[in-house]
N, C-alpha and C positions, 0 to 999 in steps of 0.2 A: 249485184248494187247496181243501180238502176241507171243508165246513161244522163246523164246531165247536160242540155245544152246553155245554161244557165253557165256550167263553171267551166264547156267547154268559150262562151264568148268571153268571159272573164281573163278566162287565160291570154286567150288569143288576143286581148287587150293588152294584155298585163306584154305578152312577149314584141307586140310591133310598140311599147312605148321604152321597152326596153334596149330596146331595134336604134330608136330614135336619140337615145340616152348613149351609147356607142355611135352615133358617128356624133354627136356632139361635143364627144372624150377624143375622139381623131382630133374633130377642129383646135380642141384645146393642148393635145399634145400630151395627154392625160395616159397611161399605161391599162392598155386592154385586161389585165392581170388583176391592175390596182382598182376598176370598178367593175371585174367580177366579185371580187370579194365585196367588197363595200355593198355593194348592191343587192347579195345575198340578202346580207344583214336589213338590210333596207325593207328591201319587200315582205323579210318576216312580220320584222314589226308594221311594215304597213297594215299586213292581212288583221294582223292582231288587232292594232287599232281601229280598226275596221268593225269589225267582231262588239268588241266593246263597246264603245260608240253606241251602233245597234243593242245589244243588251241594253246599254245602261237610260235610254232612251224611251225604248222598247219593252221593256224589263216583265210587264203586267203579261206579254204573253209567253214568258217562261216560268215564269213562277209554276212549282208540284212538279216540273219539269227535271229531265236528267243531264248529267254533264254534254251527254248523247246531244240531246239538242242545242245547249247551249255552242258545239266548235259546226254542227252543221253547215255550216258555208255553201255548202255546194246548194243547197233550198231558198239560197239566199240570206239577204239578212248582212247589208255590207253597208257601214256610210263613208262615206268619201272623205268627209271633214276628220272622222276618226283618222282614216288611212293616211290620211294627207300629214296628219300631225304624228303619225305614228310613222310614218317613212323617216320624216323631221328628224325626230327622237334617232329614233333608227341609224338614218347620218352621225351625226353629231355623235354619238358612241365610239360609231366604226373608224371617225377620221379620228379619234382623241385617241381610241388603243392604239389604232394605227403613226401615227404622230403626225397623220397629213392634217393637221387642221386647216394649215393656209389652206388648203384648195377645196375650205369648205364652201363658197362663195359660187363658184363653179359647177362643186355636185350639186346644190340649192338650183343650180340653173336648167340640170338636169333634168332635176324632178317638174321641172313646169315645163321641161317640153316634151318630156315623158307622160306625165299624170291626164292631158286635158286630150291626145289621143286615145288610152286608155277609158280613161271615162266617156269618152265619145261609141267607144267598143262595147261596151262594157252594159252601157243602158239600155240593150236592145234583150240584155239577159232578164231587165227588165217586164222585156215586152214581155217574153216567156215563162216568166213566173208571175204575170201578172200582177208584179210589184208596182209602184210608183202612180197610183193610177189619181187623171185628175180630177178634176166636178166637170159636170155635165153642163151644158150653156142651148140655147132652143137654137142659137144659129150651128152648132158646129157639131151636138155632138158630147162628146168626153172627150176634156182634150189629153193630147197623148204629150203629155209628159218625160217621156224618154224621148220622144221624138225633137221634140222643143230643145233640150237638154244637151241633148249629142249629136246639132244639128250647129248649136251654136258653140258647145265646146269647141270642132271644127274648126272654125271660122275665128274661134282667141287662140288654136294652136296654130293656124296660118299666117298669127300678126307676131308670135311671140318668135314666133320661122323666121320671121321676116326680122323681127329685132336680135337674133342671136347671129344672122348674119351679118347685122352690123357691129356685129361683138359689144352689144351691150349688154354691161354688168346686171343690169337689175331685171335679164327676164322673168324670177323669179317674184322676185316683189310684180312688177306684173300679171303675172297669173292670179295671183292671190285676189289679188286686186279685183282682177277681172271676173273672175271665176266666182269671187263676193258678188259680184251686184248681179252675173247670172243666177243664183241663186236665190238674194235677195228677192228678185221679184217672180220670178218663178214658184217661189213660196206657195201663197199665197192659192196657187189655182191646184194645188195637192189635195186630194182628199184627204189624208192625215192630216191636214196644218190645222195645225191646234197652236194657237194663243196662249202665252207664258207672261208676257211682262208688255203692258202697254202696245197693245192688241200684235206684235210678236211674237211669232216662234224661238224657240232656241236656234235653231239652221242661222236666222236670218239676226238672231243678238250677235253669233261667229263670224257673218258674214261681216256684217258692220264693223267689226273686231279688223278681219283681213282689208279688208276694206283703206282703215286707218293706220296699221303698218303699212300697206303699200303707198300710201299717198304720203305719210313719213317720211320713207326709203324714197320712193322716184323724187319728190318736189314739194319742200317743205315748206318757197318760199310763196308759194296761194293757196297752202293750204287751208288759211281762213277761207276763202271765196271757194273754193270748194267744199269743205264743211257745210256753206251754209246754202249749197247749189243740193248738196243730197240732202237735207234736213229739208228743204221746201218739196223733194221731189218724191219723199218721202210719205213726210205728212201727206198728200195726195193722193200717190198709189194706195196709200193705206187706208184713205177714204172712198178713193175707186173701186178701188176690191174688194173693201167691206158694204158697198152693197153689190156688186156683182154675185160676193155668195152670195147675200139673202135675202135678192131680188131678181136676179134670171140663174140663176145657179138650178140645176135642177137633177139630179138624180134619175138619169137613165136607163141606168140597164144593170137592176139590181136582178140579183138570183133569187125567186118566189117559191119560197114550202107550202108544204101543208101541217097545219099540227095541231090533232085531237085528240080532245076530248068525250068523256059519252057524254054528256052534253053541248059539246060547244068547237067548231069546228076556226081556227085563225089560221089566216095567212100572215103567213110570217116574210120577211127580207131575214137571207140569209146572209151571215156574215162570211162569204166563202175564201181572203184576201188576210194576210196577216193587216195588212190596211184598213181592214172593214175593221177587223177581231179588237185594234186598238182602236180606234175610234170611235165601235160602239152607235150609239144613238148622240153622242156629244153633238152640242154644235145646231142640235137641231129645234124646231122648236115644233114638234108633236111627233109623235107616236105614229103617225097617220103620211107623212111628208113624202114617206117616199113608194109609189104605184098605191096607195092606197094599205098600206099593209097594216094589221091589225100589234105585227108588235116585232123580237129581233130573235132569231134563233143562235145559235157557237155552234158549233160541234168541237167534239176532239178527239183524234184519234193519231194512239192509242188515248184509252182516258187518263183523266187527269183534275190535280183540284186545285182550279184555278182562280185567282183573289177578283175580286168582281172594284171598280170604285164608283164612284159618280163623277167623274171628269168631268167636265166639258157642259155637264149637262143639266135642262134649262126646263125638268116637267118631273112628277113625280115614276114611280117606276111598282109592277114586283118584278124581282125576278125568280123563277123555278127552275132548281138544279135536279137534273134528270138522271138513271142510273138505270140500266137494262129494261128498259121501257115503261119507267117507274117515278110517279115523282117524287125522289128524297126529301127537297125540303119546300121550302116557301120563306120569303125577305118582302115583308108586305108596306106597301106603300113608302118606300124610300126616297126620300127628301132631295133636293138638291145640294150642294152646297158649294154655293157662288164664290162665296170669301174663302174658302179655307182655303193654305198648300196644296201643294200632290202630298206632302211629308204626313199634310194632317188631316185628310181623307179617308172619312170612315170606310174598312175595307171591309168585306162579303166573300165567305167564302165555305164549300158542301162540305160536309162530314167525311168521307172520303170521294173516292174517285169516282168522276160522272163525265158523261158523252156527249150531252146535252146541255145547253144551258138557254132559256128563254127568257125572255125581257118584254114584259106588256102593258099598258095602260094600270098606270099602280089603280085597285079594288080591283081588276078583270077577276082575282086569284078569286075573294069572296064573293065578286058577282057573277060568278059561272059554276061554284059551290067546287073549289077546286082546288082539294085536301092533297095532303103527305098522303101515300097509299094508290095516288089513283091514278092508273094505266092511260100510256100518253104511244097515239100510234103515229111517224112519222114518215112522210114523203117529201125527199131530199128533191132538189130540181135536177 
């Protein structure tokens, strides 16, 4: 097995978080044996929840792949919200089974102190894997989302430690509210940002839910004022960030390759990360928006039968399915489906496993007389 820096960093983050949990347990006079037993189930459920959340939100990356790809967490693909929900479920179950449900608040506070420092360390694993890439701007280039979140999580963790030392019983609710705000405002800066309703992504809606739960638990008296303030902030932020993404955001670090047919050579953007493969050309105004590329190339190793759709697309395309350096299928002039729910979107897939999928401007296949059976020469960056 190849050494995984991602796995190491996530493991280090989990270990540091566990050490902080033991520190808090000692302050609360909770036995180390009980903490170890509960932590095993909590961490196991957190891992399962993190992976299930990732698979559920990025299922198109894993369709046609085997179970081995679904469980390969060492290659990346863990969702923080899934981990948190899984951890809480595992905690509740373990406390109920051991008849220690009266300690639920104390153990929730342990989770709140363990998670942010673990996240701060684990986010550097995303850098190693090339995950969670930010949009690019003319001022600073590609936004280092992993760094923003890592630093903000450290700041949140320090604030939570201060609350814990003051014997605040609502540390968990301060955590979910604080991280909900962090995630909400950083989410639109992600390259893979994809709104699902009212210009907000799924993660942002979960963030709003966490913030509301936090406000209700910590301070009910001022909830109406705070909610009105948050509504104004959300409206201003989404208006600002939409202008930033549409006008100021310019992808600057595209990986470019070359695809050659007998009559034409295309300069293509290569979707070389999970996030870029999931987003594809969605959200762009034209196929040449990135470095004047003629299309986008997806590659799969080993060969698989992926399913594509027109989610987030604003212009029509051709899709060419390529296996063993030859075109085996062409889906021509596929039109955007802007008003369709995800479940209602048309699906496109190859008749057998492919190594490459090429997306071109609509009618390019006809324009350059490309047909099934034509040979292809591909040069990757």
